[in-house]
N, C-alpha and C positions, 0 to 999 in steps of 0.2 A: 067831428065824431060827436055822436049823440050820447044823451044820458045813459042809454042801455048799455053802450059801449063800455063807458067809464065803469058802470057797475060791475059788468062782466069782468074787466080787467083787473078792478081791486079784489074780487072775489076769488079766493083759493082755499075753499073749505078743507079742513084736514080732519076734522072729528067724524065720528060715526056714533049712532045710537048705543047707548050702555058703557062707553068709553069717555072717561074723562081726560083732560088734557095731560095730567100727569101720568095718567095710565098710557096713553099713546106715547109719550116721551120715554116711559121706561120700556115699551115695546119695540119702539126705534132704537133705542141704545142696545137692546138686547140681540140685535140682528147683526150677522157677520158681514153683510154688504149693503150698501146703501147708493142709490141713483140719485140722491138729492145731497146737497151740503149740508152740514150742521153737526154740531158737536155731539159725540157718542159718550163723552165724559160726564161724571157727575158734577153736581154744580160747584162744589168747591175745589175741584182739582185744578181748574185753571188759576184760581187766586193763589193756591199753594206752589205752581209752577213759577207765577211772577215774583213771589217773594222770595224763592230761591234763586231766581235769575238775577234779580237785583241785589241780592246779598252778594252772590259770586262777583258780579261785576263791580261791586264796592261803589255803587251810585247814591248820590244824595237827591233828595226831593226836590221839587220846583214848588215856587208859590206863585198861583195865578199863571202858570206856564212860563214865569222866568226862572231857569234854571238851566245849568250846563248841559245835562242829559237831554232834555226836550228840546233845546235849541240846537244841539248837534243833530238829533234825529231829523228835525225840520231841514237843516242844510243837506243832510245825507239824501233826503229823498227829492228835494227840489233839484239837487244836482244830477241825480240818477235821471230826471224827467228833463233836464237840460235848461232849469230856470234859476233865477238868482237867490230866491228865498221861499220859505213855506211857512203856513201857520197852521198849525195842529187845531182841529175843530172837534168838539164833541160828537157831531153828527153831520151827516152830509146834506140834510135839509138846510141847516143853519149855514154851512158852508156856501152852498151854492145861491143861497137868498142874498147872502152879503154880497157875492161877485155880482149879481144881477143889479143890485142896488147901486153899487159903487159905479158900475158903468152907466146906470141911467142918470145918476146924478150928474157925472161928468160930461155926458153928452147932451142931457136935457130931452133925450129921446127914450120914451118908457115901453117902446115897442119891443118885445123880444120874440126872435124866430124860434119855433120849436116843432120837433116831429110831434105827430098828434099822440104818440105813446109816451113822450117824455114823462118822467118823474115828476116834474114840476106842476105838469097838467093833472096828473092820474092820482097821485099819492100824498099830496100835501095839502089837501083841504084848501085849496085857491090862495095858499098864504101868498105868493107872488103879487096876487092883485089886492087881497085884502089888507096886507101889512105894509106893501111897498107901492102900491098903486101902479104896478106893471101891467102891460097889456100883452096877452099872447097873440103871436101871428103864426097860423098853421102853414107850414112850409111845402109839406109834401104829403102825399097820400099814406095811409097807414102801412102798405105792403111793402115798402122799400126804405131804405135810409134816405137822409136828406142829401141833395146832390147840389153841385156848384149852380145848376141851371134853375134849380128852385129859387135859390137865394137872389140871382140876377132876374128873374121873371115876376117875383112879388111886387105888386103895386105898392104896398105899404112900405113907408120909410122904416129902416131897421137900424136901431141903437146897438143890439146885441144879437148873436145868434148862438144858441146853445145847443150842442151836438152830442148825442150820447154814443160812445163807443165803446163795446158794440150795442145794437139795439137790442134790449132784452126782449121785448115782446115781440121780435121777429125771430127769435131762437138765437140770438148772438149774431146775427148778421152785421157785416161791415161792409163799407165802399172798399172797392178796390184802390189799390195805392194811387193809381192816376186820378180816380175819382176823387180821393182824399184830398190830394194836393190841388185839384181844380176847385174844389170847395173853399179851401184857404184862400186862392187866388180872388173867387167871387167876394168873399167877405171884404178882402182888402179893396177890391174895387167899389164896393157898396159904402166902404168908410165904417162899417160895423165891427164891433169886437166880436172875436170868435172864442167862445168857452167851451171846454170840453168837460161834459160829463163823463167823467172816467170811471166811475163806479165799478167797472170791469175791465178797465184799461189792461190790467195786468193779464187777462187772458187773451187780449188781442195780439201781443207780440208775435206769437209763433205765426200766424196768418200773414203778417207782413214781413217778418223775417229781417226786421230792422230794429235798432236799438229804440228803447222808450224814448230818449231825447229826440231822435229823428221823427218818431212818430208824431211827437209834441210840437216839434218845430213848425211855427205859422199860428199856432194858438196863441191867444194873449194870455190864458190863464187855464189851468187844468186841476180838477178836483179828482182825487182817489180815494177810495175807501179801504179800511183795514179789517173790517169782519167779513165781507161777503167771500173773498177768497183765501185771504191770508188767514183768517180764522180767529183774529184778535175779539177781545171783550167788546170793542166797539171804536168808534172814532173815524176821523177823516181828515184829509190835508187838502188845503189849496195852495197851488205853486204859481208864482209870477214874478214880475220885477219887484225891486224893494219897495219902492213908494206905494205900489199896489198892496203889498203885503202889510204894510204899516196900516192901509185902510182895512184890510182884512182883520187886523188885531183889535181896531176901534170898533168894529162890527160885530166882532165876537164878543166884547163887552156889552155892547148895546142890546144885543140878543141874549145876555144873560148867560153866555157861555164860558164865562171865565171861571173854570172849577177851581177850588182851592188848591187841589193837587191833580195835576193831569197825569203825574207818573204811571198810575196803574195802567191805564189806557195805552200810553206810549209805550211803556215796557211789554206790555202784551203784543203790540204791534212789532216793535222792535226785535224781540228775540224769536218772531216767526218768519219776518218777512224774506231774508235770504232764502231759507229751506223752501217756502212757499213759491218763490218765483222761479227756483231750479226745477221744481216739480212741474211746472205748467205744461211746458213742451210735451212731456210724457202724457199728461192728461188729455191734451189736444189730439194727440195722436190717437190714443185708445178710444176717444170720442168717435173717431172716423170709422173703426171697426165696430164698435158697439152700435152706432147708429144703422150701419149695413144689416147687421143682425136683427136689430129690431124691425127693420123694413121689410124683412124677409117674411114677415106676416102681412098678408095684402090687406088685414082689417087695421093696420096701423100705418098712419102718415106722420113722417119725420120731418120738421122744418128747422133750418135749411138741410138741402140735400144737394151737393155734400156739407156736411157741418163744417163750420168756419172757427169755432172756438171749441172749448169745452162744455159750451151751454148749448142746449137746444131745447125745442119744442116737440110735443108728440100729440097727435089728434087721434081720437078713437070715438066709437059710438058708446053710448051708456048714459047713466044718470050719476050724478056725483055721489049721491048717498051709499047706492049700490057698489059703485067702484071704490068707495072708501072701505066698504065693508069687506070686499074681495081684498082690498091691499092689506088689511089687518088680518085675514085669515092667511095670505101668503106669507106675511111677516111671522105669524106664530108656527106655521109649518115648515116652511124652508129657511127662515132667518134671513130672508132679502126685503129689504125695504125699497118697494118699486117705484113710489111717488109720494109727494108731498101732500097732494090734493088735486082737485079736478074742478077746471072752471068752465061753465057754459059758454059757446060761441055763438055767433049769430047765426049758425047753421042749426035749425031744430034737432035734439038727439045727439048731437056731436060736442064732445068736450075737450080741453086740452090741458096738458100738464107740463110743467118745467123739470126738466133732468139736467143733471150736471155731473160730470166726471170729475171726481176729487178724491182724497186721501181713504174716503169711507167705503170705495168701491172694493178694496182688498184684492185677493187674488182669485176671486170666482171668474169664471171664463165668461166671454160674451155670449156663447150658446146658452150657458146656464141662465144668465140674466135675460136674455130674450125671451126665454121659456116662462120664467117666471112672470115677465111683464105680460106677455101673451095669456097668462093664465087669469088676468083681469077679466079677459073675455070669454073664457071657457075653451073647450074643445075646439079647434079650427074646423 
Protein backbone atom coordinates (compact mmCIF):
# COMPACT_ATOMS: atom_id res chain seq x y z
CA UNK A 1 0.00 0.00 0.00
CA UNK A 2 1.47 3.36 -1.01
CA UNK A 3 1.49 6.64 0.85
CA UNK A 4 -1.33 7.96 -1.32
CA UNK A 5 -3.54 5.04 -0.27
CA UNK A 6 -2.82 5.75 3.37
CA UNK A 7 -3.80 9.35 2.96
CA UNK A 8 -7.04 8.50 1.20
CA UNK A 9 -8.00 5.99 3.86
CA UNK A 10 -7.30 8.43 6.67
CA UNK A 11 -9.19 11.31 5.10
CA UNK A 12 -12.94 11.47 5.56
CA UNK A 13 -13.71 15.19 5.58
CA UNK A 14 -17.07 16.12 7.02
CA UNK A 15 -16.98 19.89 6.89
CA UNK A 16 -18.14 22.38 4.29
CA UNK A 17 -17.39 26.03 3.62
CA UNK A 18 -19.36 28.32 5.91
CA UNK A 19 -20.17 25.73 8.59
CA UNK A 20 -18.13 25.18 11.73
CA UNK A 21 -17.80 21.80 13.40
CA UNK A 22 -20.24 22.90 16.08
CA UNK A 23 -22.78 23.99 13.48
CA UNK A 24 -22.43 20.67 11.65
CA UNK A 25 -23.01 18.84 14.93
CA UNK A 26 -26.20 20.80 15.56
CA UNK A 27 -27.38 20.14 12.01
CA UNK A 28 -26.81 16.42 12.38
CA UNK A 29 -28.54 16.28 15.77
CA UNK A 30 -31.54 18.08 14.30
CA UNK A 31 -32.11 15.29 11.76
CA UNK A 32 -34.85 12.70 12.22
CA UNK A 33 -32.78 9.95 10.62
CA UNK A 34 -29.08 9.22 10.10
CA UNK A 35 -27.24 6.73 7.91
CA UNK A 36 -24.20 6.97 10.18
CA UNK A 37 -23.54 6.14 13.82
CA UNK A 38 -23.05 8.90 16.34
CA UNK A 39 -24.82 10.41 19.29
CA UNK A 40 -27.73 12.77 18.68
CA UNK A 41 -27.76 13.86 22.32
CA UNK A 42 -26.46 17.07 23.82
CA UNK A 43 -23.01 16.79 25.40
CA UNK A 44 -24.16 16.55 29.02
CA UNK A 45 -27.00 14.07 28.55
CA UNK A 46 -24.80 10.97 28.68
CA UNK A 47 -23.09 12.15 31.86
CA UNK A 48 -26.45 12.65 33.53
CA UNK A 49 -27.59 9.16 32.44
CA UNK A 50 -24.40 7.60 33.80
CA UNK A 51 -24.79 9.32 37.16
CA UNK A 52 -28.42 8.29 37.50
CA UNK A 53 -27.63 4.69 36.49
CA UNK A 54 -24.72 4.42 38.94
CA UNK A 55 -26.90 5.73 41.78
CA UNK A 56 -29.72 3.33 40.91
CA UNK A 57 -27.30 0.39 40.92
CA UNK A 58 -25.78 1.51 44.23
CA UNK A 59 -22.25 1.21 42.90
CA UNK A 60 -18.98 2.28 44.47
CA UNK A 61 -16.17 3.75 42.41
CA UNK A 62 -12.86 2.12 41.58
CA UNK A 63 -9.31 3.34 42.15
CA UNK A 64 -7.07 2.78 39.11
CA UNK A 65 -9.42 0.04 37.90
CA UNK A 66 -9.45 -1.80 41.23
CA UNK A 67 -13.06 -2.06 42.29
CA UNK A 68 -15.82 -4.63 42.39
CA UNK A 69 -17.93 -3.08 39.65
CA UNK A 70 -15.11 -2.65 37.11
CA UNK A 71 -13.72 -6.13 37.73
CA UNK A 72 -17.18 -7.70 37.52
CA UNK A 73 -17.69 -6.08 34.12
CA UNK A 74 -14.32 -7.40 32.95
CA UNK A 75 -15.37 -10.90 34.00
CA UNK A 76 -18.76 -10.51 32.35
CA UNK A 77 -17.35 -9.52 28.96
CA UNK A 78 -14.52 -12.06 29.03
CA UNK A 79 -17.05 -14.78 29.82
CA UNK A 80 -19.30 -13.65 26.98
CA UNK A 81 -16.36 -14.02 24.59
CA UNK A 82 -15.23 -17.34 26.08
CA UNK A 83 -12.05 -16.25 27.88
CA UNK A 84 -10.77 -16.41 31.46
CA UNK A 85 -10.35 -12.72 32.15
CA UNK A 86 -10.37 -9.23 30.68
CA UNK A 87 -8.74 -5.85 31.16
CA UNK A 88 -10.63 -2.60 30.53
CA UNK A 89 -8.56 -0.11 28.55
CA UNK A 90 -9.14 3.61 27.97
CA UNK A 91 -8.52 3.25 24.21
CA UNK A 92 -8.36 0.53 21.61
CA UNK A 93 -4.98 1.74 20.38
CA UNK A 94 -3.49 1.25 23.84
CA UNK A 95 -5.20 -2.11 24.15
CA UNK A 96 -3.86 -3.56 20.93
CA UNK A 97 -0.36 -2.14 21.24
CA UNK A 98 -0.15 -3.85 24.61
CA UNK A 99 -1.23 -7.15 23.08
CA UNK A 100 1.31 -7.00 20.27
CA UNK A 101 4.14 -6.03 22.63
CA UNK A 102 3.45 -8.88 25.04
CA UNK A 103 3.42 -11.44 22.24
CA UNK A 104 6.60 -10.04 20.67
CA UNK A 105 8.49 -10.10 23.97
CA UNK A 106 7.35 -13.65 24.72
CA UNK A 107 8.29 -15.06 21.30
CA UNK A 108 11.28 -12.90 20.47
CA UNK A 109 9.72 -12.38 17.04
CA UNK A 110 8.70 -8.79 16.29
CA UNK A 111 6.98 -9.52 12.96
CA UNK A 112 3.21 -8.96 12.99
CA UNK A 113 1.01 -10.06 10.10
CA UNK A 114 -1.65 -7.51 9.10
CA UNK A 115 -4.23 -6.77 6.46
CA UNK A 116 -3.05 -3.64 4.56
CA UNK A 117 -6.05 -1.70 5.90
CA UNK A 118 -5.36 -2.64 9.52
CA UNK A 119 -5.98 0.08 12.09
CA UNK A 120 -2.41 -0.50 13.29
CA UNK A 121 -1.10 0.48 9.86
CA UNK A 122 -3.45 3.31 8.86
CA UNK A 123 -4.60 5.08 12.00
CA UNK A 124 -1.99 4.95 14.76
CA UNK A 125 0.91 7.03 13.38
CA UNK A 126 3.12 3.93 13.15
CA UNK A 127 3.06 3.52 16.93
CA UNK A 128 3.60 -0.24 16.67
CA UNK A 129 7.02 0.46 15.12
CA UNK A 130 7.99 3.69 16.88
CA UNK A 131 7.01 2.68 20.41
CA UNK A 132 7.53 -1.08 20.33
CA UNK A 133 9.94 -1.88 17.51
CA UNK A 134 7.44 -4.13 15.75
CA UNK A 135 7.55 -4.83 12.03
CA UNK A 136 4.46 -5.07 9.82
CA UNK A 137 4.13 -7.98 7.38
CA UNK A 138 1.38 -7.49 4.81
CA UNK A 139 -0.46 -10.78 4.47
CA UNK A 140 -3.11 -10.19 1.84
CA UNK A 141 -4.22 -7.84 -0.92
CA UNK A 142 -6.42 -4.88 0.01
CA UNK A 143 -9.59 -6.23 -1.65
CA UNK A 144 -10.32 -9.25 0.58
CA UNK A 145 -9.91 -10.40 4.20
CA UNK A 146 -6.86 -12.34 5.39
CA UNK A 147 -7.13 -16.08 4.73
CA UNK A 148 -5.35 -19.15 6.06
CA UNK A 149 -3.44 -19.50 2.81
CA UNK A 150 -1.95 -16.04 3.28
CA UNK A 151 -0.49 -17.10 6.62
CA UNK A 152 0.85 -20.38 5.25
CA UNK A 153 2.40 -18.82 2.14
CA UNK A 154 4.19 -15.80 3.59
CA UNK A 155 7.94 -16.25 3.63
CA UNK A 156 8.38 -14.02 6.66
CA UNK A 157 8.56 -15.63 10.12
CA UNK A 158 5.45 -14.54 12.01
CA UNK A 159 5.29 -13.98 15.74
CA UNK A 160 1.73 -12.63 15.74
CA UNK A 161 -1.16 -12.29 13.31
CA UNK A 162 -3.70 -9.55 13.96
CA UNK A 163 -7.00 -9.95 12.10
CA UNK A 164 -9.84 -7.44 11.97
CA UNK A 165 -13.38 -8.88 12.19
CA UNK A 166 -15.04 -7.48 10.15
CA UNK A 167 -12.73 -5.51 7.83
CA UNK A 168 -13.91 -1.93 8.09
CA UNK A 169 -12.34 -0.60 4.89
CA UNK A 170 -13.94 -3.43 2.90
CA UNK A 171 -17.40 -2.41 4.06
CA UNK A 172 -17.56 -4.88 6.93
CA UNK A 173 -16.51 -7.97 4.96
CA UNK A 174 -15.86 -11.22 6.82
CA UNK A 175 -14.30 -14.57 6.12
CA UNK A 176 -16.78 -17.40 5.72
CA UNK A 177 -16.97 -19.67 8.75
CA UNK A 178 -14.86 -22.28 6.97
CA UNK A 179 -12.27 -19.65 6.01
CA UNK A 180 -12.15 -18.32 9.57
CA UNK A 181 -11.58 -21.78 11.00
CA UNK A 182 -8.85 -22.42 8.42
CA UNK A 183 -7.17 -19.13 9.38
CA UNK A 184 -7.08 -20.28 13.00
CA UNK A 185 -5.52 -23.59 11.95
CA UNK A 186 -2.93 -21.84 9.80
CA UNK A 187 -1.76 -19.68 12.71
CA UNK A 188 -1.44 -22.73 14.94
CA UNK A 189 0.59 -24.48 12.22
CA UNK A 190 2.93 -21.49 11.96
CA UNK A 191 3.21 -21.16 15.74
CA UNK A 192 1.95 -17.56 15.53
CA UNK A 193 -0.28 -15.96 18.14
CA UNK A 194 -3.65 -15.00 16.67
CA UNK A 195 -5.18 -11.75 17.90
CA UNK A 196 -8.57 -10.37 16.88
CA UNK A 197 -9.06 -6.68 16.27
CA UNK A 198 -12.72 -6.97 17.22
CA UNK A 199 -13.55 -3.27 17.18
CA UNK A 200 -16.72 -4.29 15.34
CA UNK A 201 -16.95 -7.90 16.47
CA UNK A 202 -20.40 -7.23 17.95
CA UNK A 203 -21.76 -6.60 14.44
CA UNK A 204 -20.31 -9.86 13.08
CA UNK A 205 -22.43 -12.28 15.10
CA UNK A 206 -25.54 -12.30 12.85
CA UNK A 207 -23.44 -13.25 9.79
CA UNK A 208 -21.99 -16.31 11.50
CA UNK A 209 -25.11 -17.21 13.47
CA UNK A 210 -22.96 -18.51 16.32
CA UNK A 211 -22.22 -17.34 19.85
CA UNK A 212 -19.48 -14.80 20.45
CA UNK A 213 -17.54 -17.44 22.37
CA UNK A 214 -17.65 -19.83 19.41
CA UNK A 215 -16.51 -17.12 16.99
CA UNK A 216 -13.61 -16.21 19.31
CA UNK A 217 -12.56 -19.81 20.03
CA UNK A 218 -9.11 -20.37 18.53
CA UNK A 219 -7.98 -16.77 18.96
CA UNK A 220 -5.36 -16.18 21.64
CA UNK A 221 -6.79 -12.77 22.49
CA UNK A 222 -9.59 -10.45 21.42
CA UNK A 223 -10.08 -6.69 21.66
CA UNK A 224 -13.57 -5.14 21.59
CA UNK A 225 -14.72 -1.53 21.54
CA UNK A 226 -17.51 -0.03 23.63
CA UNK A 227 -18.17 3.19 21.74
CA UNK A 228 -18.31 2.19 18.06
CA UNK A 229 -21.59 0.24 18.22
CA UNK A 230 -22.46 0.13 21.88
CA UNK A 231 -22.43 3.92 22.03
CA UNK A 232 -20.52 4.37 25.30
CA UNK A 233 -18.33 7.36 26.13
CA UNK A 234 -15.25 5.39 25.11
CA UNK A 235 -13.12 2.52 26.25
CA UNK A 236 -12.21 -0.97 25.15
CA UNK A 237 -11.37 -4.36 26.58
CA UNK A 238 -8.81 -7.05 25.88
CA UNK A 239 -9.72 -10.61 26.87
CA UNK A 240 -7.52 -13.67 27.17
CA UNK A 241 -5.98 -16.06 29.69
CA UNK A 242 -5.33 -14.98 33.28
CA UNK A 243 -1.55 -14.69 32.96
CA UNK A 244 -1.90 -12.75 29.72
CA UNK A 245 -4.37 -10.32 31.32
CA UNK A 246 -1.93 -9.69 34.18
CA UNK A 247 0.52 -8.57 31.51
CA UNK A 248 -2.19 -6.34 30.00
CA UNK A 249 -2.65 -4.56 33.32
CA UNK A 250 1.09 -3.97 33.53
CA UNK A 251 1.20 -2.52 30.02
CA UNK A 252 -1.88 -0.40 30.67
CA UNK A 253 0.11 1.20 33.48
CA UNK A 254 3.22 1.58 31.32
CA UNK A 255 1.16 3.29 28.62
CA UNK A 256 -0.25 5.76 31.13
CA UNK A 257 -3.71 4.23 31.01
CA UNK A 258 -4.33 3.75 34.72
CA UNK A 259 -7.00 6.44 34.94
CA UNK A 260 -7.76 7.22 38.59
CA UNK A 261 -11.45 6.38 38.12
CA UNK A 262 -12.45 4.13 35.22
CA UNK A 263 -16.04 3.90 36.46
CA UNK A 264 -17.61 6.58 34.21
CA UNK A 265 -16.38 4.79 31.10
CA UNK A 266 -17.20 1.31 32.37
CA UNK A 267 -20.66 2.40 33.56
CA UNK A 268 -21.42 3.98 30.19
CA UNK A 269 -20.57 0.66 28.53
CA UNK A 270 -22.24 -1.60 31.09
CA UNK A 271 -25.58 0.22 31.04
CA UNK A 272 -25.77 0.02 27.23
CA UNK A 273 -24.21 -3.32 26.29
CA UNK A 274 -27.13 -5.75 26.58
CA UNK A 275 -29.56 -3.51 24.72
CA UNK A 276 -27.05 -2.77 21.96
CA UNK A 277 -26.26 -6.46 21.37
CA UNK A 278 -29.97 -7.33 21.27
CA UNK A 279 -30.57 -4.76 18.52
CA UNK A 280 -27.70 -5.72 16.21
CA UNK A 281 -29.47 -8.60 14.39
CA UNK A 282 -32.24 -6.21 13.43
CA UNK A 283 -29.74 -3.65 12.21
CA UNK A 284 -28.01 -6.28 10.08
CA UNK A 285 -31.31 -7.35 8.54
CA UNK A 286 -32.26 -3.74 7.83
CA UNK A 287 -28.90 -3.16 6.16
CA UNK A 288 -29.73 -5.89 3.63
CA UNK A 289 -32.89 -4.20 2.45
CA UNK A 290 -31.44 -0.69 2.62
CA UNK A 291 -28.38 -1.52 0.53
CA UNK A 292 -30.56 -3.04 -2.16
CA UNK A 293 -32.65 0.14 -2.21
CA UNK A 294 -29.50 2.26 -2.53
CA UNK A 295 -28.13 0.05 -5.30
CA UNK A 296 -31.32 0.65 -7.26
CA UNK A 297 -29.66 3.87 -8.43
CA UNK A 298 -27.14 2.76 -11.06
CA UNK A 299 -24.89 5.71 -10.14
CA UNK A 300 -24.26 4.17 -6.71
CA UNK A 301 -22.09 1.12 -5.95
CA UNK A 302 -22.45 -0.71 -2.62
CA UNK A 303 -19.63 -2.78 -1.08
CA UNK A 304 -20.11 -5.59 -0.20
CA UNK A 305 -23.22 -6.78 -1.95
CA UNK A 306 -24.91 -8.58 -0.37
CA UNK A 307 -23.97 -6.74 2.79
CA UNK A 308 -22.55 -8.95 5.58
CA UNK A 309 -22.99 -6.74 8.66
CA UNK A 310 -24.82 -3.49 9.37
CA UNK A 311 -21.74 -1.64 8.05
CA UNK A 312 -21.07 -1.02 4.36
CA UNK A 313 -19.36 1.38 1.95
CA UNK A 314 -20.86 3.33 -0.93
CA UNK A 315 -19.00 4.61 -4.01
CA UNK A 316 -20.20 7.45 -6.22
CA UNK A 317 -18.87 10.10 -8.57
CA UNK A 318 -18.25 13.59 -7.29
CA UNK A 319 -15.95 15.84 -5.33
CA UNK A 320 -15.92 15.75 -1.51
CA UNK A 321 -16.59 19.47 -0.98
CA UNK A 322 -19.56 19.53 -3.35
CA UNK A 323 -21.02 16.34 -1.89
CA UNK A 324 -20.64 17.69 1.65
CA UNK A 325 -22.58 20.80 0.62
CA UNK A 326 -25.32 18.61 -0.86
CA UNK A 327 -25.35 16.49 2.31
CA UNK A 328 -25.92 19.61 4.39
CA UNK A 329 -28.70 20.80 2.09
CA UNK A 330 -30.48 17.44 2.33
CA UNK A 331 -30.12 17.47 6.11
CA UNK A 332 -31.62 20.96 6.32
CA UNK A 333 -34.48 20.32 3.90
CA UNK A 334 -35.37 16.68 4.58
CA UNK A 335 -34.02 16.01 8.07
CA UNK A 336 -31.95 13.03 6.88
CA UNK A 337 -28.19 12.83 7.50
CA UNK A 338 -27.05 10.79 4.52
CA UNK A 339 -23.28 10.59 5.12
CA UNK A 340 -20.52 11.57 7.50
CA UNK A 341 -18.03 12.58 4.83
CA UNK A 342 -16.47 11.52 1.55
CA UNK A 343 -12.97 10.19 0.82
CA UNK A 344 -11.23 10.17 -2.57
CA UNK A 345 -10.43 6.74 -4.01
CA UNK A 346 -7.72 5.61 -6.41
CA UNK A 347 -10.19 6.10 -9.26
CA UNK A 348 -10.20 9.78 -10.32
CA UNK A 349 -13.55 11.43 -9.66
CA UNK A 350 -14.88 8.56 -7.53
CA UNK A 351 -15.32 8.93 -3.77
CA UNK A 352 -16.47 6.60 -1.02
CA UNK A 353 -18.33 6.95 2.23
CA UNK A 354 -19.02 4.61 5.12
CA UNK A 355 -22.63 4.04 6.17
CA UNK A 356 -23.95 2.02 9.10
CA UNK A 357 -27.42 1.05 10.20
CA UNK A 358 -27.99 1.84 13.85
CA UNK A 359 -30.41 3.42 16.30
CA UNK A 360 -30.36 6.75 14.48
CA UNK A 361 -32.09 5.37 11.37
CA UNK A 362 -35.50 5.67 13.02
CA UNK A 363 -38.70 4.69 11.23
CA UNK A 364 -37.86 6.31 7.89
CA UNK A 365 -38.46 3.86 5.03
CA UNK A 366 -35.70 2.40 2.86
CA UNK A 367 -37.24 4.08 -0.19
CA UNK A 368 -37.14 7.52 1.41
CA UNK A 369 -33.59 7.02 2.64
CA UNK A 370 -32.46 5.87 -0.81
CA UNK A 371 -34.10 8.90 -2.46
CA UNK A 372 -32.39 11.20 0.00
CA UNK A 373 -28.99 9.62 -0.65
CA UNK A 374 -29.49 9.79 -4.41
CA UNK A 375 -30.17 13.48 -3.92
CA UNK A 376 -26.43 13.89 -3.45
CA UNK A 377 -26.12 13.36 -7.21
CA UNK A 378 -29.14 15.31 -8.39
CA UNK A 379 -31.89 13.94 -10.68
CA UNK A 380 -31.17 10.52 -12.21
